[in-house]
C-alpha positions in Angstrom: 169.2 78.1 91.5 167.2 75.1 92.9 163.5 75.1 92.6 161.5 73.4 95.4 158.0 72.2 94.7 155.5 71.6 97.5 153.7 68.3 97.4 150.1 67.2 98.3 148.2 70.0 96.6 145.5 69.4 93.9 144.0 72.9 93.3 147.2 74.9 93.3 151.0 74.8 93.0 153.5 76.2 95.4 157.2 76.6 94.5 160.2 78.3 96.0 163.3 79.4 94.0 165.8 81.4 96.0 164.1 84.3 97.8 160.9 84.2 95.6 158.0 81.8 96.0 155.0 81.4 93.8 151.5 80.3 94.9 149.4 79.7 91.7 145.7 78.7 91.7 145.8 75.9 89.1 142.2 75.4 88.0 142.2 78.0 85.2 139.7 76.0 83.1 137.1 76.7 85.9 138.4 80.3 86.5 140.1 79.2 89.7 137.1 78.7 92.1 137.7 78.7 95.8 136.3 75.5 97.1 136.8 74.6 100.7 139.6 72.2 99.5 141.3 75.1 97.7 140.9 77.4 100.7 142.5 74.8 102.9 145.4 74.3 100.5 146.1 78.1 100.3 146.4 78.1 104.1 148.6 75.1 104.1 150.8 76.6 101.3 151.2 79.8 103.4 152.5 77.6 106.2 154.8 75.7 103.8 156.4 79.0 102.7 157.1 79.8 106.3 159.2 76.6 106.4 161.2 77.8 103.3 163.3 80.1 105.3 165.1 81.7 102.3 161.8 82.9 100.7 161.0 86.5 101.5 158.4 87.3 98.7 155.5 85.1 97.4 153.7 85.9 94.2 150.0 84.9 94.4 148.2 84.4 91.1 145.9 82.2 89.1 146.3 80.4 85.8 144.2 81.1 82.7 141.7 84.0 82.2 141.0 84.9 85.8 142.7 85.5 89.1 139.7 83.8 90.8 136.0 83.5 90.2 135.4 83.4 93.9 133.8 81.0 96.2 132.7 77.6 94.8 129.1 77.5 96.0 128.8 73.8 95.1 131.3 73.1 97.9 129.3 75.2 100.3 126.2 73.1 99.8 127.8 69.8 100.7 126.5 67.9 103.6 128.6 64.7 103.3 132.0 65.9 104.4 131.7 69.3 105.9 129.1 71.8 107.1 128.4 75.2 105.6 129.8 76.8 108.8 133.0 74.9 108.5 133.4 76.0 104.9 133.1 79.6 106.1 135.9 78.9 108.7 138.1 77.6 105.9 137.8 81.0 104.2 138.7 82.9 107.3 141.6 80.7 108.0 142.9 81.1 104.5 142.9 84.9 104.6 144.4 84.9 108.1 147.2 82.4 107.1 148.2 84.4 104.0 148.2 87.6 106.0 150.3 86.0 108.8 152.8 84.4 106.4 156.2 85.7 107.1 157.1 86.4 103.4 155.6 89.4 101.7 152.7 88.4 99.4 152.2 90.1 96.0 148.9 89.5 94.2 149.2 89.3 90.4 145.7 90.0 89.2 144.5 89.3 85.6 140.9 88.8 84.3 138.1 88.5 86.9 138.7 88.9 90.6 135.4 88.1 92.2 134.0 87.9 95.7 136.2 85.5 97.7 139.0 86.1 95.1 139.0 89.7 96.1 139.3 88.7 99.8 142.3 86.5 98.7 143.9 89.5 97.0 143.1 91.8 100.0 144.9 89.4 102.3 148.1 89.9 100.2 150.4 92.8 101.1 150.7 94.3 97.6 148.5 94.1 94.5 149.3 94.6 90.8 146.7 94.2 88.1 146.4 94.2 84.4 144.4 97.0 82.7 141.8 94.6 81.6 141.2 93.1 85.1 137.7 93.4 86.5 136.4 93.1 90.0 133.0 92.4 91.6 131.6 91.4 95.0 128.3 89.6 94.2 127.7 88.0 97.6 124.7 90.1 98.6 123.0 89.3 95.3 123.7 85.7 96.0 121.9 86.0 99.4 125.0 85.6 101.5 127.1 88.1 103.5 130.7 88.8 102.4 132.6 86.6 104.8 136.2 85.3 105.3 137.2 88.6 107.0 136.4 90.5 103.7 134.6 93.4 105.4 137.4 94.6 107.7 140.0 94.0 105.0 138.0 96.1 102.5 137.4 98.9 105.1 141.1 98.8 105.8 142.1 99.2 102.1 139.4 101.4 100.6 137.5 102.9 103.6 134.0 102.3 105.0 131.8 104.2 102.6 133.2 102.7 99.4 133.3 99.3 101.0 129.6 99.5 101.8 128.7 100.7 98.3 130.6 98.0 96.5 129.4 95.2 98.8 125.7 96.3 98.8 125.4 97.3 95.1 127.4 94.3 93.9 128.4 96.4 90.8 131.5 95.5 88.9 134.4 97.9 88.8 137.5 98.1 86.7 141.2 98.2 87.5 141.2 102.0 87.2 138.7 102.4 89.9 140.4 99.8 92.1 143.6 101.8 91.7 142.0 105.1 92.6 140.3 103.6 95.6 143.7 102.4 97.0 143.0 98.7 96.6 145.7 98.3 94.0 149.3 99.5 94.1 149.7 99.6 90.4 147.9 98.9 87.1 149.9 98.0 84.0 149.2 97.0 80.4 148.2 93.4 80.1 151.4 92.4 78.3 153.5 94.1 81.0 151.9 92.5 84.0 154.4 89.6 84.4 157.4 91.8 84.0 156.1 94.4 86.4 155.4 91.8 89.1 158.8 90.2 88.5 160.6 93.5 88.9 158.7 94.3 92.1 159.3 90.9 93.5 163.0 91.0 92.7 163.3 94.6 94.1 161.9 93.6 97.5 163.6 90.1 97.6 166.9 91.9 97.2 166.6 93.5 100.6 167.5 92.1 104.0 164.9 89.5 105.0 164.7 90.7 108.6 163.7 94.2 107.5 161.1 92.8 105.1 159.5 90.7 107.8 159.7 93.4 110.4 158.0 95.9 108.1 155.2 93.6 107.2 154.6 92.7 110.9 154.7 96.3 111.9 152.3 97.6 109.3 149.9 94.7 110.0 150.0 95.4 113.8 149.1 99.0 113.2 146.3 98.3 110.8 144.9 95.5 113.0 144.5 98.0 115.8 142.6 100.3 113.3 140.4 97.6 111.7 140.8 94.3 113.5 140.2 91.2 111.4 139.6 89.3 114.6 136.1 90.7 114.5 135.5 88.2 111.7 135.3 85.2 114.0 131.5 85.0 113.5 131.6 85.3 109.7 131.0 81.6 109.4 127.8 81.9 111.4 126.5 84.5 109.1 127.2 82.3 106.1 125.5 79.3 107.7 122.4 81.4 108.6 122.2 82.8 105.1 122.2 79.3 103.6 119.3 78.4 105.9 117.3 81.6 105.3 114.4 81.3 102.9 114.7 84.9 101.4 118.4 84.5 101.0 117.8 81.2 99.2 115.3 82.9 96.9 117.8 85.7 96.1 120.5 83.1 95.4 118.3 81.1 93.0 117.2 84.2 91.2 120.8 85.4 90.7 122.0 82.1 89.5 119.1 81.7 87.1 119.8 85.2 85.7 123.4 84.3 85.2 122.6 81.1 83.4 120.5 83.1 80.9 123.2 85.7 80.2 
């Protein structure tokens, strides 16, 4: 079976082999941060998979010790190439592109899945995690709102009350709680994660492509009427305002200082 590799990506790899594609964040030494360049590449990779007409399932994961450590705040602060608001738009477009991708996306989660990384996982259709996986949404402690369509996607997956609690408290939670909340489809032993993801991908990929795509579009259409992600059009404005707000800036500096000491 021939493997096709996408070209032009620096933060990730995208490959297609038969009916299964793989989108892998490839900066494991940095815990796969989501810079604006990476967000743009994820969106472009999703569109690339749409051009691989044989692909019906895409496994989304990260190399190394983490699925993703979340947003790369250094790329948010740039003023040379792109504004903070535009960075926020890249995040929204990333999640929308992955959700709109014709192939079914399966998130394979190991290690930490933080903030924007959790939004990336939420934009996938199915989610499997290792027992040792850990989750957190630290944005409020960082003095910024959860953006990129994260709020409606969390409400959709786990309900409004728990979404508010996790976003506002910023407390970490484990794979067991993520499973109980409905965010995960399955939790498996760490050494069984790859096998479980492969079995699920092969199981779905073995079905008629038309029915896979129709089911994904049907479910997405129903949930969009319940909790529309289109409401997130202004998320980028919230991010830009937070980066210009003095109290938010103070909270961010205090959080980062505390993290540097720990």
